[in-house]
C-alpha positions as CSV (number, residue, x, y, z in Angstrom):
1,M,-40.8,17.8,-25.2
2,Y,-42.8,17.5,-22.0
3,V,-40.4,15.1,-20.3
4,D,-37.5,17.4,-20.8
5,Q,-39.4,20.3,-19.2
6,N,-40.6,18.5,-16.1
7,P,-37.8,17.6,-13.7
8,S,-40.1,15.4,-11.5
9,I,-40.8,13.1,-14.5
10,M,-37.0,12.8,-15.2
11,I,-36.3,12.0,-11.6
12,N,-39.0,9.3,-11.5
13,I,-37.7,7.8,-14.8
14,K,-34.2,7.6,-13.2
15,R,-35.6,6.0,-10.1
16,L,-37.5,3.5,-12.1
17,F,-34.4,2.7,-14.2
18,T,-32.3,2.3,-11.0
19,K,-34.8,0.0,-9.4
20,G,-35.0,-2.1,-12.6
21,I,-31.2,-2.5,-12.5
22,L,-31.3,-3.5,-8.8
23,A,-34.1,-6.0,-9.4
24,T,-32.2,-7.5,-12.3
25,L,-29.1,-7.9,-10.2
26,A,-31.1,-9.4,-7.4
27,F,-32.6,-12.1,-9.7
28,Y,-29.4,-12.6,-11.8
29,P,-26.5,-11.9,-9.5
30,Q,-23.0,-11.7,-11.0
31,V,-20.2,-13.6,-9.4
32,S,-17.6,-11.0,-8.6
33,T,-15.3,-13.1,-6.3
34,A,-12.4,-15.2,-7.3
35,G,-13.3,-17.9,-4.7
36,G,-10.7,-20.6,-4.8
37,F,-8.7,-19.2,-7.7
38,T,-5.0,-19.9,-6.9
39,S,-1.6,-19.6,-8.5
40,A,-1.7,-23.3,-9.3
41,E,-4.4,-22.6,-11.9
42,V,-2.3,-19.9,-13.5
43,L,0.5,-22.4,-13.9
44,N,-1.8,-24.7,-15.8
45,R,-2.2,-22.1,-18.5
46,E,0.0,-21.7,-21.5
47,L,3.2,-19.6,-21.0
48,E,1.8,-16.8,-23.1
49,A,-1.3,-16.6,-21.0
50,Q,0.8,-16.5,-17.8
51,N,2.9,-13.7,-19.2
52,S,-0.2,-11.8,-20.2
53,L,-1.5,-12.0,-16.6
54,F,1.8,-10.8,-15.2
55,L,1.9,-7.9,-17.6
56,T,-1.6,-6.9,-17.0
57,S,-1.3,-7.1,-13.2
58,I,1.9,-5.2,-13.0
59,G,0.5,-2.5,-15.4
60,M,-2.5,-2.1,-13.2
61,V,-0.5,-1.8,-10.0
62,G,1.6,0.9,-11.7
63,I,-1.6,2.7,-12.8
64,V,-3.2,2.6,-9.4
65,A,0.1,3.7,-7.8
66,M,0.3,6.6,-10.2
67,Q,-3.3,7.7,-9.6
68,T,-2.8,7.9,-5.8
69,G,-0.2,10.7,-6.3
70,Q,1.7,9.3,-3.3
71,H,3.8,6.6,-5.0
72,D,5.7,8.2,-7.8
73,D,8.9,6.5,-6.6
74,K,7.1,3.1,-6.8
75,V,5.8,3.8,-10.4
76,D,9.4,4.7,-11.5
77,C,10.7,1.6,-9.8
78,I,8.1,-0.7,-11.4
79,N,8.8,0.8,-14.8
80,D,12.6,0.5,-14.4
81,W,12.3,-3.0,-13.0
82,Y,9.8,-4.7,-15.3
83,W,10.4,-3.0,-18.7
84,V,13.7,-3.0,-20.5
85,D,13.9,-0.6,-23.5
86,G,10.1,-0.5,-23.6
87,L,9.7,-4.2,-23.7
88,V,8.7,-6.7,-21.1
89,S,11.6,-8.4,-19.4
90,E,11.2,-12.1,-19.8
91,A,13.6,-12.6,-16.9
92,K,11.2,-10.7,-14.7
93,N,8.3,-12.9,-15.9
94,D,10.4,-15.9,-15.0
95,A,11.1,-14.5,-11.5
96,I,7.4,-14.0,-11.0
97,R,6.7,-17.5,-12.3
98,V,9.1,-18.9,-9.7
99,A,7.3,-17.0,-6.9
100,V,3.9,-18.2,-8.2
101,E,5.2,-21.8,-8.2
102,S,6.4,-21.5,-4.6
103,L,3.1,-20.1,-3.4
104,S,0.8,-22.1,-5.6
105,Q,-2.1,-22.1,-3.1
106,V,-2.2,-18.3,-2.9
107,H,-4.1,-16.0,-5.2
108,P,-1.7,-14.9,-8.1
109,Q,-2.4,-11.2,-7.6
110,A,-1.1,-11.4,-4.0
111,V,2.0,-13.2,-5.2
112,I,2.6,-10.6,-8.0
113,M,2.1,-7.8,-5.5
114,A,4.6,-9.4,-3.1
115,V,7.2,-9.6,-5.9
116,I,6.6,-5.9,-6.7
117,E,7.0,-5.0,-3.1
118,R,10.1,-7.1,-2.8
119,E,11.6,-5.3,-5.7
120,C,10.3,-1.7,-5.1
121,G,9.5,-1.5,-1.4
122,L,6.2,-1.7,0.5
123,F,3.3,0.5,-0.4
124,A,2.2,2.7,2.5
125,L,-1.5,2.6,3.3
126,N,-2.4,6.2,3.8
């Protein structure tokens, strides 16, 4: 096919596609901030939803720490601290919930990160 054989046409198609995406985003922007989201809103959710947020957040911190290649000790600590015999420790969720309650005006991710750092030490910013 002619398009496959002519690189300049492919480049122009890609540019057109990129400009179309940028124009769409300009006219229909996506809200990507959590403006005003606080721990108090998490506490208004059902207990199962709170626990799900805690599990997801801690799992993501562990994944990011593992991917840096600089925090293997933190990954091991998070795993040993939060999971017991492969299951989520409800006692740890309760401890996180207490911290979230005491810092209800702060974003919940910040509170969860603070709890992790309290348990496993600070993450160095390299």
